[in-house]
mmCIF file of the N, C-alpha and C atoms, coordinates in Angstrom:
data_MODEL
# 
_entry.id   MODEL 
# 
loop_
_atom_site.group_PDB 
_atom_site.id 
_atom_site.type_symbol 
_atom_site.label_atom_id 
_atom_site.label_alt_id 
_atom_site.label_comp_id 
_atom_site.label_asym_id 
_atom_site.label_entity_id 
_atom_site.label_seq_id 
_atom_site.pdbx_PDB_ins_code 
_atom_site.Cartn_x 
_atom_site.Cartn_y 
_atom_site.Cartn_z 
_atom_site.occupancy 
_atom_site.B_iso_or_equiv 
_atom_site.pdbx_formal_charge 
_atom_site.auth_seq_id 
_atom_site.auth_comp_id 
_atom_site.auth_asym_id 
_atom_site.auth_atom_id 
_atom_site.pdbx_PDB_model_num 
ATOM 1   N N  . MET A 1 1  ? -20.491 1.286  -11.338 1.00 0.00 ? 1  MET A N  1 
ATOM 2   C CA . MET A 1 1  ? -18.806 1.176  -10.655 1.00 0.00 ? 1  MET A CA 1 
ATOM 3   C C  . MET A 1 1  ? -19.022 0.892  -9.263  1.00 0.00 ? 1  MET A C  1 
ATOM 4   N N  . THR A 1 2  ? -18.485 -0.631 -8.917  1.00 0.00 ? 2  THR A N  1 
ATOM 5   C CA . THR A 1 2  ? -17.767 -0.482 -7.299  1.00 0.00 ? 2  THR A CA 1 
ATOM 6   C C  . THR A 1 2  ? -16.154 -0.254 -7.195  1.00 0.00 ? 2  THR A C  1 
ATOM 7   N N  . PHE A 1 3  ? -15.721 0.675  -6.371  1.00 0.00 ? 3  PHE A N  1 
ATOM 8   C CA . PHE A 1 3  ? -14.320 0.452  -6.182  1.00 0.00 ? 3  PHE A CA 1 
ATOM 9   C C  . PHE A 1 3  ? -14.239 0.192  -5.031  1.00 0.00 ? 3  PHE A C  1 
ATOM 10  N N  . GLU A 1 4  ? -12.800 -0.444 -5.162  1.00 0.00 ? 4  GLU A N  1 
ATOM 11  C CA . GLU A 1 4  ? -11.976 -1.307 -3.921  1.00 0.00 ? 4  GLU A CA 1 
ATOM 12  C C  . GLU A 1 4  ? -11.657 0.254  -2.940  1.00 0.00 ? 4  GLU A C  1 
ATOM 13  N N  . LEU A 1 5  ? -11.820 -0.615 -1.797  1.00 0.00 ? 5  LEU A N  1 
ATOM 14  C CA . LEU A 1 5  ? -11.461 0.110  -0.294  1.00 0.00 ? 5  LEU A CA 1 
ATOM 15  C C  . LEU A 1 5  ? -9.760  -0.088 0.122   1.00 0.00 ? 5  LEU A C  1 
ATOM 16  N N  . VAL A 1 6  ? -8.579  0.553  0.250   1.00 0.00 ? 6  VAL A N  1 
ATOM 17  C CA . VAL A 1 6  ? -7.604  -0.251 0.674   1.00 0.00 ? 6  VAL A CA 1 
ATOM 18  C C  . VAL A 1 6  ? -7.163  1.052  1.934   1.00 0.00 ? 6  VAL A C  1 
ATOM 19  N N  . TYR A 1 7  ? -6.870  0.434  3.009   1.00 0.00 ? 7  TYR A N  1 
ATOM 20  C CA . TYR A 1 7  ? -6.811  1.042  4.628   1.00 0.00 ? 7  TYR A CA 1 
ATOM 21  C C  . TYR A 1 7  ? -5.071  1.138  4.397   1.00 0.00 ? 7  TYR A C  1 
ATOM 22  N N  . ALA A 1 8  ? -4.767  2.177  4.752   1.00 0.00 ? 8  ALA A N  1 
ATOM 23  C CA . ALA A 1 8  ? -2.973  2.478  5.304   1.00 0.00 ? 8  ALA A CA 1 
ATOM 24  C C  . ALA A 1 8  ? -2.868  1.968  6.598   1.00 0.00 ? 8  ALA A C  1 
ATOM 25  N N  . ARG A 1 9  ? -1.638  1.472  6.424   1.00 0.00 ? 9  ARG A N  1 
ATOM 26  C CA . ARG A 1 9  ? -1.121  0.820  7.865   1.00 0.00 ? 9  ARG A CA 1 
ATOM 27  C C  . ARG A 1 9  ? -1.539  1.872  9.179   1.00 0.00 ? 9  ARG A C  1 
ATOM 28  N N  . GLN A 1 10 ? -1.628  3.515  9.149   1.00 0.00 ? 10 GLN A N  1 
ATOM 29  C CA . GLN A 1 10 ? -1.996  4.486  9.748   1.00 0.00 ? 10 GLN A CA 1 
ATOM 30  C C  . GLN A 1 10 ? -3.275  4.703  10.154  1.00 0.00 ? 10 GLN A C  1 
ATOM 31  N N  . ALA A 1 11 ? -4.418  3.965  9.206   1.00 0.00 ? 11 ALA A N  1 
ATOM 32  C CA . ALA A 1 11 ? -5.568  3.959  9.241   1.00 0.00 ? 11 ALA A CA 1 
ATOM 33  C C  . ALA A 1 11 ? -6.413  2.950  10.212  1.00 0.00 ? 11 ALA A C  1 
ATOM 34  N N  . GLN A 1 12 ? -5.626  1.834  9.836   1.00 0.00 ? 12 GLN A N  1 
ATOM 35  C CA . GLN A 1 12 ? -5.638  0.271  10.538  1.00 0.00 ? 12 GLN A CA 1 
ATOM 36  C C  . GLN A 1 12 ? -5.495  0.418  12.167  1.00 0.00 ? 12 GLN A C  1 
ATOM 37  N N  . ARG A 1 13 ? -4.652  1.152  12.299  1.00 0.00 ? 13 ARG A N  1 
ATOM 38  C CA . ARG A 1 13 ? -3.579  1.388  13.846  1.00 0.00 ? 13 ARG A CA 1 
ATOM 39  C C  . ARG A 1 13 ? -4.847  2.142  14.449  1.00 0.00 ? 13 ARG A C  1 
ATOM 40  N N  . GLN A 1 14 ? -5.201  3.324  13.576  1.00 0.00 ? 14 GLN A N  1 
ATOM 41  C CA . GLN A 1 14 ? -6.004  4.284  14.428  1.00 0.00 ? 14 GLN A CA 1 
ATOM 42  C C  . GLN A 1 14 ? -7.741  3.792  14.932  1.00 0.00 ? 14 GLN A C  1 
ATOM 43  N N  . LEU A 1 15 ? -8.188  2.707  13.624  1.00 0.00 ? 15 LEU A N  1 
ATOM 44  C CA . LEU A 1 15 ? -9.181  1.818  14.095  1.00 0.00 ? 15 LEU A CA 1 
ATOM 45  C C  . LEU A 1 15 ? -9.536  0.978  15.295  1.00 0.00 ? 15 LEU A C  1 
ATOM 46  N N  . GLU A 1 16 ? -8.036  0.236  15.197  1.00 0.00 ? 16 GLU A N  1 
ATOM 47  C CA . GLU A 1 16 ? -8.317  -0.436 16.427  1.00 0.00 ? 16 GLU A CA 1 
ATOM 48  C C  . GLU A 1 16 ? -8.200  -0.285 18.065  1.00 0.00 ? 16 GLU A C  1 
ATOM 49  N N  . LYS A 1 17 ? -7.406  1.338  17.821  1.00 0.00 ? 17 LYS A N  1 
ATOM 50  C CA . LYS A 1 17 ? -7.316  2.253  19.360  1.00 0.00 ? 17 LYS A CA 1 
ATOM 51  C C  . LYS A 1 17 ? -8.968  2.596  19.559  1.00 0.00 ? 17 LYS A C  1 
ATOM 52  N N  . LEU A 1 18 ? -9.779  2.480  18.637  1.00 0.00 ? 18 LEU A N  1 
ATOM 53  C CA . LEU A 1 18 ? -11.423 3.039  19.098  1.00 0.00 ? 18 LEU A CA 1 
ATOM 54  C C  . LEU A 1 18 ? -12.031 2.101  19.659  1.00 0.00 ? 18 LEU A C  1 
ATOM 55  N N  . ASN A 1 19 ? -13.146 2.535  20.251  1.00 0.00 ? 19 ASN A N  1 
ATOM 56  C CA . ASN A 1 19 ? -14.015 1.337  20.545  1.00 0.00 ? 19 ASN A CA 1 
ATOM 57  C C  . ASN A 1 19 ? -14.788 0.803  19.571  1.00 0.00 ? 19 ASN A C  1 
ATOM 58  N N  . PRO A 1 20 ? -14.872 -0.303 20.216  1.00 0.00 ? 20 PRO A N  1 
ATOM 59  C CA . PRO A 1 20 ? -15.547 -1.135 18.548  1.00 0.00 ? 20 PRO A CA 1 
ATOM 60  C C  . PRO A 1 20 ? -16.586 -0.470 18.089  1.00 0.00 ? 20 PRO A C  1 
ATOM 61  N N  . GLN A 1 21 ? -17.519 0.034  18.851  1.00 0.00 ? 21 GLN A N  1 
ATOM 62  C CA . GLN A 1 21 ? -18.731 0.897  18.405  1.00 0.00 ? 21 GLN A CA 1 
ATOM 63  C C  . GLN A 1 21 ? -18.523 1.890  17.288  1.00 0.00 ? 21 GLN A C  1 
ATOM 64  N N  . THR A 1 22 ? -17.693 2.639  17.842  1.00 0.00 ? 22 THR A N  1 
ATOM 65  C CA . THR A 1 22 ? -17.292 4.053  16.789  1.00 0.00 ? 22 THR A CA 1 
ATOM 66  C C  . THR A 1 22 ? -16.181 3.143  15.839  1.00 0.00 ? 22 THR A C  1 
ATOM 67  N N  . ALA A 1 23 ? -15.929 2.131  15.798  1.00 0.00 ? 23 ALA A N  1 
ATOM 68  C CA . ALA A 1 23 ? -14.516 1.800  14.790  1.00 0.00 ? 23 ALA A CA 1 
ATOM 69  C C  . ALA A 1 23 ? -15.769 1.190  13.498  1.00 0.00 ? 23 ALA A C  1 
ATOM 70  N N  . LEU A 1 24 ? -16.875 0.533  14.038  1.00 0.00 ? 24 LEU A N  1 
ATOM 71  C CA . LEU A 1 24 ? -17.601 -0.108 13.343  1.00 0.00 ? 24 LEU A CA 1 
ATOM 72  C C  . LEU A 1 24 ? -18.211 0.958  12.429  1.00 0.00 ? 24 LEU A C  1 
ATOM 73  N N  . ARG A 1 25 ? -18.745 1.983  12.864  1.00 0.00 ? 25 ARG A N  1 
ATOM 74  C CA . ARG A 1 25 ? -19.679 3.242  12.331  1.00 0.00 ? 25 ARG A CA 1 
ATOM 75  C C  . ARG A 1 25 ? -18.697 3.829  11.733  1.00 0.00 ? 25 ARG A C  1 
ATOM 76  N N  . MET A 1 26 ? -17.215 4.233  11.419  1.00 0.00 ? 26 MET A N  1 
ATOM 77  C CA . MET A 1 26 ? -16.170 4.269  10.675  1.00 0.00 ? 26 MET A CA 1 
ATOM 78  C C  . MET A 1 26 ? -16.000 3.671  9.492   1.00 0.00 ? 26 MET A C  1 
ATOM 79  N N  . VAL A 1 27 ? -15.693 2.415  9.721   1.00 0.00 ? 27 VAL A N  1 
ATOM 80  C CA . VAL A 1 27 ? -16.015 1.292  8.556   1.00 0.00 ? 27 VAL A CA 1 
ATOM 81  C C  . VAL A 1 27 ? -16.883 1.440  7.987   1.00 0.00 ? 27 VAL A C  1 
ATOM 82  N N  . GLU A 1 28 ? -18.234 1.154  8.333   1.00 0.00 ? 28 GLU A N  1 
ATOM 83  C CA . GLU A 1 28 ? -19.554 1.537  7.479   1.00 0.00 ? 28 GLU A CA 1 
ATOM 84  C C  . GLU A 1 28 ? -19.828 2.569  6.837   1.00 0.00 ? 28 GLU A C  1 
ATOM 85  N N  . GLY A 1 29 ? -19.107 3.314  7.259   1.00 0.00 ? 29 GLY A N  1 
ATOM 86  C CA . GLY A 1 29 ? -18.987 4.908  6.236   1.00 0.00 ? 29 GLY A CA 1 
ATOM 87  C C  . GLY A 1 29 ? -18.320 4.739  4.973   1.00 0.00 ? 29 GLY A C  1 
ATOM 88  N N  . CYS A 1 30 ? -16.891 3.927  5.590   1.00 0.00 ? 30 CYS A N  1 
ATOM 89  C CA . CYS A 1 30 ? -15.862 3.786  3.946   1.00 0.00 ? 30 CYS A CA 1 
ATOM 90  C C  . CYS A 1 30 ? -16.579 2.864  3.651   1.00 0.00 ? 30 CYS A C  1 
ATOM 91  N N  . GLU A 1 31 ? -17.130 1.917  3.964   1.00 0.00 ? 31 GLU A N  1 
ATOM 92  C CA . GLU A 1 31 ? -17.806 0.864  2.704   1.00 0.00 ? 31 GLU A CA 1 
ATOM 93  C C  . GLU A 1 31 ? -18.629 1.660  1.929   1.00 0.00 ? 31 GLU A C  1 
ATOM 94  N N  . ARG A 1 32 ? -19.671 2.642  2.777   1.00 0.00 ? 32 ARG A N  1 
ATOM 95  C CA . ARG A 1 32 ? -20.582 3.299  1.771   1.00 0.00 ? 32 ARG A CA 1 
ATOM 96  C C  . ARG A 1 32 ? -19.778 4.056  0.081   1.00 0.00 ? 32 ARG A C  1 
ATOM 97  N N  . LEU A 1 33 ? -18.464 4.857  0.880   1.00 0.00 ? 33 LEU A N  1 
ATOM 98  C CA . LEU A 1 33 ? -17.543 5.169  -0.327  1.00 0.00 ? 33 LEU A CA 1 
ATOM 99  C C  . LEU A 1 33 ? -17.562 4.272  -1.556  1.00 0.00 ? 33 LEU A C  1 
ATOM 100 N N  . LYS A 1 34 ? -17.539 2.917  -0.794  1.00 0.00 ? 34 LYS A N  1 
ATOM 101 C CA . LYS A 1 34 ? -17.213 1.863  -2.183  1.00 0.00 ? 34 LYS A CA 1 
ATOM 102 C C  . LYS A 1 34 ? -18.428 1.688  -3.603  1.00 0.00 ? 34 LYS A C  1 
ATOM 103 N N  . ARG A 1 35 ? -19.816 2.252  -2.850  1.00 0.00 ? 35 ARG A N  1 
ATOM 104 C CA . ARG A 1 35 ? -20.729 2.165  -3.708  1.00 0.00 ? 35 ARG A CA 1 
ATOM 105 C C  . ARG A 1 35 ? -20.576 3.858  -4.703  1.00 0.00 ? 35 ARG A C  1 
ATOM 106 N N  . ASN A 1 36 ? -20.368 4.771  -3.775  1.00 0.00 ? 36 ASN A N  1 
ATOM 107 C CA . ASN A 1 36 ? -20.495 6.072  -4.277  1.00 0.00 ? 36 ASN A CA 1 
ATOM 108 C C  . ASN A 1 36 ? -19.638 6.917  -4.066  1.00 0.00 ? 36 ASN A C  1 
ATOM 109 N N  . PRO A 1 37 ? -18.541 7.079  -4.284  1.00 0.00 ? 37 PRO A N  1 
ATOM 110 C CA . PRO A 1 37 ? -17.221 8.069  -3.916  1.00 0.00 ? 37 PRO A CA 1 
ATOM 111 C C  . PRO A 1 37 ? -17.203 9.537  -4.132  1.00 0.00 ? 37 PRO A C  1 
ATOM 112 N N  . PHE A 1 38 ? -18.643 9.769  -5.366  1.00 0.00 ? 38 PHE A N  1 
ATOM 113 C CA . PHE A 1 38 ? -18.762 10.955 -5.623  1.00 0.00 ? 38 PHE A CA 1 
ATOM 114 C C  . PHE A 1 38 ? -20.337 11.301 -5.040  1.00 0.00 ? 38 PHE A C  1 
ATOM 115 N N  . PRO A 1 39 ? -20.395 11.742 -4.247  1.00 0.00 ? 39 PRO A N  1 
ATOM 116 C CA . PRO A 1 39 ? -21.688 12.336 -3.327  1.00 0.00 ? 39 PRO A CA 1 
ATOM 117 C C  . PRO A 1 39 ? -21.999 13.460 -4.377  1.00 0.00 ? 39 PRO A C  1 
ATOM 118 N N  . ASP A 1 40 ? -23.646 13.410 -4.288  1.00 0.00 ? 40 ASP A N  1 
ATOM 119 C CA . ASP A 1 40 ? -23.908 14.773 -4.979  1.00 0.00 ? 40 ASP A CA 1 
ATOM 120 C C  . ASP A 1 40 ? -24.530 15.723 -4.144  1.00 0.00 ? 40 ASP A C  1 
ATOM 121 N N  . GLY A 1 41 ? -24.917 16.886 -3.925  1.00 0.00 ? 41 GLY A N  1 
ATOM 122 C CA . GLY A 1 41 ? -25.049 17.719 -3.213  1.00 0.00 ? 41 GLY A CA 1 
ATOM 123 C C  . GLY A 1 41 ? -26.347 17.373 -2.437  1.00 0.00 ? 41 GLY A C  1 
ATOM 124 N N  . LYS A 1 42 ? -26.946 16.290 -2.779  1.00 0.00 ? 42 LYS A N  1 
ATOM 125 C CA . LYS A 1 42 ? -28.104 15.872 -1.886  1.00 0.00 ? 42 LYS A CA 1 
ATOM 126 C C  . LYS A 1 42 ? -27.948 15.248 -0.823  1.00 0.00 ? 42 LYS A C  1 
ATOM 127 N N  . HIS A 1 43 ? -27.078 14.642 -0.758  1.00 0.00 ? 43 HIS A N  1 
ATOM 128 C CA . HIS A 1 43 ? -26.495 13.519 0.325   1.00 0.00 ? 43 HIS A CA 1 
ATOM 129 C C  . HIS A 1 43 ? -25.485 14.208 1.239   1.00 0.00 ? 43 HIS A C  1 
ATOM 130 N N  . VAL A 1 44 ? -25.024 15.516 1.032   1.00 0.00 ? 44 VAL A N  1 
ATOM 131 C CA . VAL A 1 44 ? -23.831 16.006 1.423   1.00 0.00 ? 44 VAL A CA 1 
ATOM 132 C C  . VAL A 1 44 ? -24.380 16.466 2.942   1.00 0.00 ? 44 VAL A C  1 
ATOM 133 N N  . LYS A 1 45 ? -24.079 16.022 4.108   1.00 0.00 ? 45 LYS A N  1 
ATOM 134 C CA . LYS A 1 45 ? -24.738 16.718 5.400   1.00 0.00 ? 45 LYS A CA 1 
ATOM 135 C C  . LYS A 1 45 ? -23.378 17.398 6.266   1.00 0.00 ? 45 LYS A C  1 
ATOM 136 N N  . LYS A 1 46 ? -23.903 18.103 6.781   1.00 0.00 ? 46 LYS A N  1 
ATOM 137 C CA . LYS A 1 46 ? -22.556 18.629 7.853   1.00 0.00 ? 46 LYS A CA 1 
ATOM 138 C C  . LYS A 1 46 ? -22.527 17.414 8.977   1.00 0.00 ? 46 LYS A C  1 
ATOM 139 N N  . LEU A 1 47 ? -20.968 17.408 9.315   1.00 0.00 ? 47 LEU A N  1 
ATOM 140 C CA . LEU A 1 47 ? -20.477 16.041 9.580   1.00 0.00 ? 47 LEU A CA 1 
ATOM 141 C C  . LEU A 1 47 ? -20.617 16.344 11.465  1.00 0.00 ? 47 LEU A C  1 
ATOM 142 N N  . VAL A 1 48 ? -20.942 15.030 11.881  1.00 0.00 ? 48 VAL A N  1 
ATOM 143 C CA . VAL A 1 48 ? -21.373 15.162 13.312  1.00 0.00 ? 48 VAL A CA 1 
ATOM 144 C C  . VAL A 1 48 ? -20.587 14.010 13.719  1.00 0.00 ? 48 VAL A C  1 
ATOM 145 N N  . GLY A 1 49 ? -19.828 14.318 15.008  1.00 0.00 ? 49 GLY A N  1 
ATOM 146 C CA . GLY A 1 49 ? -19.330 13.017 15.474  1.00 0.00 ? 49 GLY A CA 1 
ATOM 147 C C  . GLY A 1 49 ? -17.638 13.453 16.112  1.00 0.00 ? 49 GLY A C  1 
ATOM 148 N N  . ASP A 1 50 ? -17.016 12.858 16.564  1.00 0.00 ? 50 ASP A N  1 
ATOM 149 C CA . ASP A 1 50 ? -15.740 13.347 16.956  1.00 0.00 ? 50 ASP A CA 1 
ATOM 150 C C  . ASP A 1 50 ? -14.750 12.622 16.303  1.00 0.00 ? 50 ASP A C  1 
ATOM 151 N N  . PHE A 1 51 ? -14.543 11.775 15.528  1.00 0.00 ? 51 PHE A N  1 
ATOM 152 C CA . PHE A 1 51 ? -13.653 11.375 14.436  1.00 0.00 ? 51 PHE A CA 1 
ATOM 153 C C  . PHE A 1 51 ? -14.148 12.047 12.449  1.00 0.00 ? 51 PHE A C  1 
ATOM 154 N N  . ARG A 1 52 ? -13.134 11.998 11.960  1.00 0.00 ? 52 ARG A N  1 
ATOM 155 C CA . ARG A 1 52 ? -12.461 11.954 10.558  1.00 0.00 ? 52 ARG A CA 1 
ATOM 156 C C  . ARG A 1 52 ? -11.947 11.091 9.933   1.00 0.00 ? 52 ARG A C  1 
ATOM 157 N N  . VAL A 1 53 ? -12.591 10.896 9.011   1.00 0.00 ? 53 VAL A N  1 
ATOM 158 C CA . VAL A 1 53 ? -11.863 9.942  7.845   1.00 0.00 ? 53 VAL A CA 1 
ATOM 159 C C  . VAL A 1 53 ? -11.394 10.750 6.823   1.00 0.00 ? 53 VAL A C  1 
ATOM 160 N N  . VAL A 1 54 ? -9.926  10.517 6.522   1.00 0.00 ? 54 VAL A N  1 
ATOM 161 C CA . VAL A 1 54 ? -9.185  11.288 5.308   1.00 0.00 ? 54 VAL A CA 1 
ATOM 162 C C  . VAL A 1 54 ? -8.866  10.185 4.404   1.00 0.00 ? 54 VAL A C  1 
ATOM 163 N N  . PHE A 1 55 ? -9.423  10.056 3.100   1.00 0.00 ? 55 PHE A N  1 
ATOM 164 C CA . PHE A 1 55 ? -9.427  9.308  2.187   1.00 0.00 ? 55 PHE A CA 1 
ATOM 165 C C  . PHE A 1 55 ? -8.875  9.770  0.716   1.00 0.00 ? 55 PHE A C  1 
ATOM 166 N N  . GLN A 1 56 ? -8.899  8.757  -0.128  1.00 0.00 ? 56 GLN A N  1 
ATOM 167 C CA . GLN A 1 56 ? -8.232  9.621  -1.754  1.00 0.00 ? 56 GLN A CA 1 
ATOM 168 C C  . GLN A 1 56 ? -8.654  9.132  -2.669  1.00 0.00 ? 56 GLN A C  1 
ATOM 169 N N  . ARG A 1 57 ? -9.145  9.347  -3.503  1.00 0.00 ? 57 ARG A N  1 
ATOM 170 C CA . ARG A 1 57 ? -9.626  8.833  -4.826  1.00 0.00 ? 57 ARG A CA 1 
ATOM 171 C C  . ARG A 1 57 ? -8.429  8.655  -5.819  1.00 0.00 ? 57 ARG A C  1 
ATOM 172 N N  . SER A 1 58 ? -8.207  7.235  -6.256  1.00 0.00 ? 58 SER A N  1 
ATOM 173 C CA . SER A 1 58 ? -7.277  6.873  -7.365  1.00 0.00 ? 58 SER A CA 1 
ATOM 174 C C  . SER A 1 58 ? -7.738  5.582  -8.431  1.00 0.00 ? 58 SER A C  1 
ATOM 175 N N  . GLY A 1 59 ? -8.014  6.224  -9.405  1.00 0.00 ? 59 GLY A N  1 
ATOM 176 C CA . GLY A 1 59 ? -8.872  5.570  -10.523 1.00 0.00 ? 59 GLY A CA 1 
ATOM 177 C C  . GLY A 1 59 ? -9.680  4.802  -9.735  1.00 0.00 ? 59 GLY A C  1 
ATOM 178 N N  . SER A 1 60 ? -9.681  3.277  -9.606  1.00 0.00 ? 60 SER A N  1 
ATOM 179 C CA . SER A 1 60 ? -10.920 2.305  -9.147  1.00 0.00 ? 60 SER A CA 1 
ATOM 180 C C  . SER A 1 60 ? -10.582 2.381  -7.331  1.00 0.00 ? 60 SER A C  1 
ATOM 181 N N  . ARG A 1 61 ? -9.681  3.060  -7.143  1.00 0.00 ? 61 ARG A N  1 
ATOM 182 C CA . ARG A 1 61 ? -9.445  2.297  -5.652  1.00 0.00 ? 61 ARG A CA 1 
ATOM 183 C C  . ARG A 1 61 ? -9.903  4.071  -4.789  1.00 0.00 ? 61 ARG A C  1 
ATOM 184 N N  . ILE A 1 62 ? -9.865  3.822  -3.399  1.00 0.00 ? 62 ILE A N  1 
ATOM 185 C CA . ILE A 1 62 ? -10.273 4.356  -2.245  1.00 0.00 ? 62 ILE A CA 1 
ATOM 186 C C  . ILE A 1 62 ? -9.332  4.047  -1.315  1.00 0.00 ? 62 ILE A C  1 
ATOM 187 N N  . HIS A 1 63 ? -8.574  5.019  -1.340  1.00 0.00 ? 63 HIS A N  1 
ATOM 188 C CA . HIS A 1 63 ? -7.408  4.718  0.158   1.00 0.00 ? 63 HIS A CA 1 
ATOM 189 C C  . HIS A 1 63 ? -7.596  5.585  1.114   1.00 0.00 ? 63 HIS A C  1 
ATOM 190 N N  . VAL A 1 64 ? -8.243  5.154  2.009   1.00 0.00 ? 64 VAL A N  1 
ATOM 191 C CA . VAL A 1 64 ? -8.225  5.176  3.495   1.00 0.00 ? 64 VAL A CA 1 
ATOM 192 C C  . VAL A 1 64 ? -6.950  5.843  4.253   1.00 0.00 ? 64 VAL A C  1 
ATOM 193 N N  . ILE A 1 65 ? -6.748  7.094  4.033   1.00 0.00 ? 65 ILE A N  1 
ATOM 194 C CA . ILE A 1 65 ? -5.310  7.621  4.649   1.00 0.00 ? 65 ILE A CA 1 
ATOM 195 C C  . ILE A 1 65 ? -5.042  7.395  5.922   1.00 0.00 ? 65 ILE A C  1 
ATOM 196 N N  . ASP A 1 66 ? -6.263  8.142  6.781   1.00 0.00 ? 66 ASP A N  1 
ATOM 197 C CA . ASP A 1 66 ? -6.282  8.370  8.298   1.00 0.00 ? 66 ASP A CA 1 
ATOM 198 C C  . ASP A 1 66 ? -7.327  8.544  9.253   1.00 0.00 ? 66 ASP A C  1 
ATOM 199 N N  . VAL A 1 67 ? -7.337  7.953  10.314  1.00 0.00 ? 67 VAL A N  1 
ATOM 200 C CA . VAL A 1 67 ? -8.399  8.148  11.306  1.00 0.00 ? 67 VAL A CA 1 
ATOM 201 C C  . VAL A 1 67 ? -8.196  9.484  12.016  1.00 0.00 ? 67 VAL A C  1 
ATOM 202 N N  . LEU A 1 68 ? -9.040  10.433 12.477  1.00 0.00 ? 68 LEU A N  1 
ATOM 203 C CA . LEU A 1 68 ? -8.302  11.403 13.596  1.00 0.00 ? 68 LEU A CA 1 
ATOM 204 C C  . LEU A 1 68 ? -9.389  11.700 13.764  1.00 0.00 ? 68 LEU A C  1 
ATOM 205 N N  . SER A 1 69 ? -9.429  11.978 15.272  1.00 0.00 ? 69 SER A N  1 
ATOM 206 C CA . SER A 1 69 ? -10.010 13.192 16.244  1.00 0.00 ? 69 SER A CA 1 
ATOM 207 C C  . SER A 1 69 ? -10.614 14.273 15.838  1.00 0.00 ? 69 SER A C  1 
ATOM 208 N N  . LYS A 1 70 ? -11.560 14.872 15.876  1.00 0.00 ? 70 LYS A N  1 
ATOM 209 C CA . LYS A 1 70 ? -11.783 16.104 15.345  1.00 0.00 ? 70 LYS A CA 1 
ATOM 210 C C  . LYS A 1 70 ? -10.774 17.355 15.838  1.00 0.00 ? 70 LYS A C  1 
ATOM 211 N N  . PRO A 1 71 ? -10.316 17.483 17.055  1.00 0.00 ? 71 PRO A N  1 
ATOM 212 C CA . PRO A 1 71 ? -9.107  18.321 17.074  1.00 0.00 ? 71 PRO A CA 1 
ATOM 213 C C  . PRO A 1 71 ? -8.151  18.279 16.268  1.00 0.00 ? 71 PRO A C  1 
ATOM 214 N N  . ASP A 1 72 ? -7.532  17.131 16.374  1.00 0.00 ? 72 ASP A N  1 
ATOM 215 C CA . ASP A 1 72 ? -6.438  16.715 15.369  1.00 0.00 ? 72 ASP A CA 1 
ATOM 216 C C  . ASP A 1 72 ? -6.446  17.089 13.715  1.00 0.00 ? 72 ASP A C  1 
ATOM 217 N N  . PHE A 1 73 ? -7.903  16.663 13.428  1.00 0.00 ? 73 PHE A N  1 
ATOM 218 C CA . PHE A 1 73 ? -8.133  16.572 12.096  1.00 0.00 ? 73 PHE A CA 1 
ATOM 219 C C  . PHE A 1 73 ? -8.073  18.239 12.031  1.00 0.00 ? 73 PHE A C  1 
ATOM 220 N N  . GLN A 1 74 ? -8.546  19.255 12.952  1.00 0.00 ? 74 GLN A N  1 
ATOM 221 C CA . GLN A 1 74 ? -8.794  20.604 12.660  1.00 0.00 ? 74 GLN A CA 1 
ATOM 222 C C  . GLN A 1 74 ? -6.855  21.304 12.280  1.00 0.00 ? 74 GLN A C  1 
ATOM 223 N N  . LYS A 1 75 ? -6.012  20.199 13.387  1.00 0.00 ? 75 LYS A N  1 
ATOM 224 C CA . LYS A 1 75 ? -4.981  20.843 13.396  1.00 0.00 ? 75 LYS A CA 1 
ATOM 225 C C  . LYS A 1 75 ? -4.275  20.564 12.070  1.00 0.00 ? 75 LYS A C  1 
ATOM 226 N N  . ALA A 1 76 ? -4.458  19.205 11.788  1.00 0.00 ? 76 ALA A N  1 
ATOM 227 C CA . ALA A 1 76 ? -3.485  18.933 10.323  1.00 0.00 ? 76 ALA A CA 1 
ATOM 228 C C  . ALA A 1 76 ? -4.208  19.295 9.092   1.00 0.00 ? 76 ALA A C  1 
ATOM 229 N N  . TYR A 1 77 ? -5.578  19.782 9.134   1.00 0.00 ? 77 TYR A N  1 
ATOM 230 C CA . TYR A 1 77 ? -6.085  19.949 7.649   1.00 0.00 ? 77 TYR A CA 1 
ATOM 231 C C  . TYR A 1 77 ? -6.545  21.582 8.230   1.00 0.00 ? 77 TYR A C  1 
# 
C-alpha cells in the first residue's frame, strides 16, 4: 500500500527557507514514508542532523506538519 504525502503550508515554507541540499534530503526522507510509514525496529536509527520533520498518519495520508531545527523541535516537543 502506498500512502499519499501532504505538506502543510508551514512545512512548505520551512523547506523553502533551507538550503537546497538540506531541503532535498528532508523531502527524500518524507518520500520514504510513503512506502513504509510503519518502520519496524530494524530500521529505526538514532537521529542525525540539524532538522526534524513532524508528521502525522491519518488513514492513507501522511501529513507533514512542520520542519524544525533541532533546538526548536526540542522546545516544541
